[in-house]
C-alpha positions in Angstrom: 15.3 43.4 -11.9 13.2 45.0 -9.1 11.8 43.1 -6.2 8.3 42.9 -7.6 9.5 41.2 -10.7 11.7 38.8 -8.7 8.7 37.9 -6.5 6.5 37.3 -9.6 9.2 35.2 -11.3 9.6 33.2 -8.1 5.9 32.6 -7.7 5.6 31.6 -11.4 8.4 29.1 -10.9 6.8 27.7 -7.7 3.4 27.4 -9.4 4.9 25.6 -12.4 6.8 23.2 -10.1 3.6 22.5 -8.2 1.7 21.7 -11.3 4.4 19.3 -12.6 4.3 17.5 -9.3 0.5 17.5 -8.9 -0.4 16.4 -12.4 0.8 12.7 -12.0 -1.0 12.4 -8.7 -4.2 13.9 -10.2 -4.0 11.4 -13.1 -3.5 8.5 -10.7 -6.6 9.6 -8.7 -8.6 9.5 -11.9 -7.2 6.1 -12.9 -5.6 7.5 -16.0 -1.9 7.0 -15.0 0.6 4.7 -16.5 0.8 1.3 -14.7 2.1 1.3 -11.1 5.8 0.7 -10.9 6.6 -2.9 -10.4 8.9 -4.0 -7.6 10.2 -7.0 -5.7 10.6 -7.0 -1.9 10.2 -9.2 1.2 7.3 -9.0 3.6 7.7 -9.0 7.3 7.5 -12.8 7.4 10.5 -13.1 5.0 8.4 -14.1 2.0 9.2 -12.6 -1.4 6.7 -10.2 -3.0 6.5 -9.3 -6.7 4.2 -6.4 -7.2 1.8 -6.5 -9.1 2.4 -9.9 -10.6 1.7 -11.8 -7.3 -1.8 -10.3 -7.4 -3.0 -11.6 -10.8 -6.8 -11.9 -10.9 -7.2 -9.5 -7.9 -7.6 -5.8 -7.2 -4.9 -4.8 -4.7 -4.6 -1.7 -2.6 -1.0 -0.7 -2.1 -1.2 1.1 1.3 1.6 3.4 2.5 1.3 4.0 6.2 3.0 3.8 9.6 2.2 3.0 13.2 3.3 6.4 14.4 0.9 8.3 12.0 -2.4 9.3 13.7 -4.4 9.5 10.5 -3.1 6.1 9.5 -4.1 4.7 12.9 -7.6 6.3 12.4 -7.9 4.6 9.0 -6.8 1.2 10.2 -10.3 0.0 11.3 -11.8 1.2 8.0 -9.2 -0.6 5.9 -9.6 -3.8 8.0 -13.4 -3.7 7.6 -13.0 -3.3 3.8 -10.5 -6.1 3.6 -12.9 -8.4 5.6 -15.8 -7.5 3.3 -14.0 -7.8 -0.1 -11.1 -10.3 0.3 -13.2 -13.2 -0.8 -14.4 -11.2 -3.8 -11.0 -10.6 -5.4 -9.6 -7.8 -3.2 -6.2 -7.8 -1.4 -4.0 -5.3 0.3 -0.2 -4.9 0.4 0.9 -2.6 3.2 4.1 -0.6 3.0 5.2 0.6 6.4 7.2 3.8 6.7 8.0 3.0 10.3 11.5 3.8 11.5 14.4 1.4 12.2 13.9 -1.2 14.9 10.1 -1.0 14.8 9.4 -4.5 13.5 8.0 -5.8 16.8 5.8 -2.7 17.1 4.6 -3.2 13.5 3.7 -6.9 14.1 1.9 -6.1 17.4 0.0 -3.2 15.7 -1.2 -5.4 12.8 -2.4 -8.1 15.2 -4.2 -5.6 17.4 -6.0 -3.9 14.6 -6.9 -7.1 12.6 -4.6 -6.5 9.6 -3.7 -10.0 8.4 -2.5 -8.8 4.9 1.1 -8.8 3.9 3.3 -5.9 5.1 6.6 -4.6 3.7 9.0 -2.9 6.1 12.6 -1.9 5.6 12.9 0.5 8.6 14.0 3.4 6.5 11.2 5.8 7.4 10.6 8.4 4.7 13.5 6.9 2.7 11.8 3.5 2.4 12.7 2.1 -1.0 9.2 1.5 -2.3 7.9 4.8 -0.9 10.7 6.6 -2.8 9.8 4.6 -6.0 6.3 5.9 -5.7 7.2 9.4 -4.7 5.3 9.2 -1.4 5.6 12.4 0.6 2.6 12.0 2.9 0.7 9.2 4.6 -1.7 7.5 4.6 -1.5 7.2 0.9 -3.0 4.3 -1.1 -3.4 3.2 -4.6 -5.9 0.7 -6.0 -4.2 -1.4 -8.6 -5.4 -4.0 -11.1 -3.2 -7.0 -10.4 -3.5 -8.2 -14.0 -2.6 -5.0 -15.8 -0.8 -3.1 -13.1 -3.0 0.0 -13.9 -3.8 2.4 -11.1 -7.6 2.5 -10.8 -7.9 5.0 -7.9 -5.7 6.9 -5.4 -5.8 9.5 -2.8 -8.9 10.6 -1.0 -11.0 8.1 -3.1 -9.4 5.4 -0.8 -10.0 6.9 2.6 -12.9 6.8 5.1 -16.4 6.2 3.6 -15.1 6.5 0.1 -12.9 3.3 0.4 -15.6 0.6 0.1 -17.4 2.1 -2.9 -14.0 2.5 -4.7 -13.2 -1.2 -4.1 -16.7 -2.3 -5.2 -16.4 -0.2 -8.4 -12.9 -1.7 -9.2 -14.1 -5.2 -8.5 -17.2 -4.7 -10.7 -14.9 -3.6 -13.5 -13.0 -6.9 -13.3 -16.1 -9.0 -14.2 
């Protein structure tokens, strides 16, 4: 096989692999994916969390982030504002921190400083965090909006960042009524 054929074959394989990886994420962004994987963990206060069953009757944003991530830090005020606006209307957040080992004090300080009173899960394993691996997280910030009753992913990706966050939450909450 000559070099051109090898290059074409390699590019075809790369493109096919990309499509296989991108399709589930695209489906989640459209809210057509299978239910979000369920898990059990402990929050940073030591309280058990069962996702999504602990969030029955609510819309919950599963928010993957870290204190060392500049885009996550930039999103923190937007997320805190949305939480304050919608928490009494059936919205909640469960944070999953991808901070490194020995960062618990930093995480607690950060959440206090940025007004983030919702529950946080942290295992100190950075990119190997158990829940991040369960969800195939390879970049942050990354969020999924999940129906706490059905576990169905309602929105994901860019629909849950910046100015798009509040309308996405409002739409999900309107669908619960």
